[in-house]
C-alpha positions as CSV (number, residue, x, y, z in Angstrom):
1,M,-6.8,20.6,18.6
2,S,-6.3,17.1,19.8
3,V,-5.3,16.4,23.4
4,V,-3.9,12.9,24.1
5,Q,-4.8,11.7,27.6
6,R,-3.0,8.7,29.1
7,D,-5.0,6.0,30.8
8,G,-3.8,4.1,33.7
9,E,-2.1,4.6,37.0
10,T,0.6,7.2,35.8
11,R,-2.2,9.7,35.2
12,K,-3.1,9.8,38.9
13,W,0.4,10.6,40.1
14,Y,0.6,14.3,39.0
15,L,1.5,15.3,42.5
16,L,4.9,13.6,42.0
17,G,5.6,16.0,39.1
18,V,4.6,19.0,41.1
19,L,6.7,18.0,44.1
20,G,9.7,17.3,41.8
21,G,9.4,20.8,40.4
22,L,9.2,22.4,43.8
23,W,12.2,20.4,45.0
24,I,14.3,21.7,42.0
25,T,13.2,25.3,42.7
26,G,13.9,25.0,46.4
27,H,17.3,23.4,45.7
28,H,18.4,26.4,43.5
29,L,17.0,28.9,46.1
30,I,19.0,27.4,48.9
31,K,22.1,27.1,46.8
32,N,21.9,30.7,45.7
33,L,21.2,32.0,49.2
34,F,24.3,30.4,50.7
35,N,26.7,30.8,47.7
36,R,26.1,34.4,46.6
37,K,29.6,34.6,45.0
38,Q,28.8,31.8,42.6
39,M,25.5,33.3,41.3
40,I,25.4,34.2,37.7
41,T,23.5,37.5,38.3
42,L,24.8,40.8,37.0
43,N,24.3,44.0,39.0
44,Y,23.2,45.9,35.8
45,P,24.0,49.6,36.1
46,E,27.4,49.0,37.8
47,E,28.4,45.8,35.9
48,K,27.8,45.5,32.1
49,Y,27.8,42.3,30.1
50,E,30.5,42.2,27.4
51,Y,29.0,41.0,24.2
52,S,31.0,39.3,21.4
53,P,32.3,41.3,18.4
54,R,29.6,39.6,16.3
55,F,26.8,41.2,18.3
56,K,24.3,43.2,16.2
57,G,23.1,46.3,18.0
58,N,22.0,49.8,16.9
59,H,22.4,50.8,13.2
60,V,25.2,53.0,12.0
61,L,25.5,54.7,8.6
62,T,29.1,54.8,7.5
63,V,30.8,57.9,6.0
64,K,33.5,58.5,3.3
65,K,36.8,60.1,4.1
66,D,35.4,63.5,3.3
67,G,32.6,63.0,5.9
68,S,29.7,62.5,3.4
69,L,27.4,59.5,3.6
70,R,28.5,56.4,1.8
71,C,24.9,55.5,1.0
72,T,24.0,55.6,-2.7
73,A,20.3,55.3,-2.1
74,C,20.0,52.1,-4.0
75,M,17.1,51.0,-1.8
76,L,18.5,47.4,-1.4
77,C,18.4,47.6,2.4
78,A,14.8,48.8,2.4
79,T,13.8,46.1,-0.1
80,N,15.5,43.4,1.9
81,C,14.2,44.4,5.3
82,P,11.6,41.9,6.5
83,A,10.1,44.3,9.0
84,E,9.8,47.1,6.4
85,C,11.2,49.6,8.9
86,I,13.6,51.5,6.5
87,R,12.4,54.5,4.5
88,I,14.7,56.3,2.1
89,V,14.0,59.4,0.0
90,A,16.6,59.8,-2.8
91,S,17.7,62.8,-4.8
92,E,20.1,63.6,-7.6
93,H,23.5,64.9,-6.6
94,E,25.1,68.0,-7.9
95,D,28.3,66.1,-8.7
96,P,27.9,64.3,-12.0
97,S,30.1,61.4,-10.9
98,V,27.6,60.6,-8.1
99,E,24.3,59.3,-9.4
100,K,22.0,59.9,-6.4
101,F,22.2,60.2,-2.6
102,P,19.7,60.0,0.3
103,I,18.1,63.2,1.5
104,S,16.2,61.3,4.1
105,Y,17.1,57.9,5.6
106,E,14.9,56.8,8.5
107,I,14.8,53.6,10.5
108,D,11.9,52.8,12.8
109,M,13.7,51.1,15.6
110,L,10.5,49.9,17.2
111,R,9.7,47.8,14.1
112,C,13.3,46.6,13.5
113,V,14.1,43.0,14.3
114,F,17.9,43.4,14.2
115,C,18.2,40.6,11.6
116,G,21.2,42.2,9.8
117,F,19.6,41.7,6.3
118,C,20.1,45.4,5.6
119,E,23.8,45.1,6.4
120,E,24.2,42.1,4.1
121,A,22.2,43.6,1.2
122,C,24.2,46.9,1.1
123,P,26.8,46.7,-1.8
124,V,28.8,49.7,-0.6
125,D,29.1,49.0,3.1
126,A,26.9,52.0,4.0
127,I,24.9,50.5,6.9
128,R,26.1,48.3,9.7
129,L,24.8,47.1,13.0
130,G,27.1,48.4,15.7
131,P,27.9,47.4,19.3
132,E,25.5,49.8,21.0
133,W,22.4,48.3,22.4
134,Q,20.9,50.6,25.0
135,V,18.0,52.6,23.4
136,P,16.2,54.7,26.0
137,G,13.2,56.9,25.0
138,L,10.0,58.4,26.4
139,C,7.8,58.2,23.3
140,G,7.6,56.4,20.0
141,D,8.9,59.4,18.0
142,N,12.3,59.1,19.7
143,F,12.8,55.7,18.0
144,I,12.6,56.9,14.4
145,Y,16.3,57.5,13.6
146,G,17.3,59.8,10.9
147,I,20.6,60.5,9.2
148,D,21.8,62.7,12.1
149,R,21.3,59.9,14.6
150,L,22.5,57.1,12.4
151,A,25.7,58.6,11.0
152,Y,26.7,61.6,13.1
153,R,25.7,60.9,16.7
154,P,28.2,62.0,19.4
155,Q,29.2,58.4,20.3
156,L,30.5,57.8,16.8
157,K,32.9,60.8,17.1
158,G,32.3,62.2,13.6
159,G,31.1,59.0,11.9
160,I,32.5,55.6,11.2
161,Q,34.6,55.2,8.0
162,S,33.7,52.3,5.8
163,F,36.1,49.5,5.1
164,V,35.5,50.1,1.4
165,D,38.1,52.6,0.0
166,D,36.9,54.9,-2.8
167,E,40.3,55.2,-4.4
168,E,40.7,51.4,-4.6
169,R,37.2,51.1,-6.2
170,H,38.1,53.7,-8.8
171,K,41.4,52.0,-9.7
172,A,39.5,48.7,-10.1
173,G,37.0,50.3,-12.3
174,I,34.0,49.6,-10.1
């Protein structure tokens, strides 16, 4: 590592930089003390910040109209995840029109970087990043979300239906 040191008189005046920083800090302190209404602080539990609709929060597995998971266990989300936090175990379905489905779909939320690559990679709109962002927990095991937590948690009120309609896909021959 190379450190460039300046020669001359400007090197000796470091006290001016320190005093300038202290003046800026003191200026903001006094301004905030006397103008509390103009502070941009949020009183968190009582006031909540409204994020934009593009915000990417907790993961959601979407469901079909009949309530079953939309996921086809194609493994594209797990392959595309840079944090390698998605684990899927697939099985064959009893219905011959359905090739396979996930019997286990887990996301380790402590490893997830909320990049949205899983959402973009999914060809059937099975996984989304929703608007929820508060994730409390006491131990690390609480942060491994399974199918029940991802698709059927009470906040989702029975699951979120996908934008992709099965009937339109069958008509189009997809």
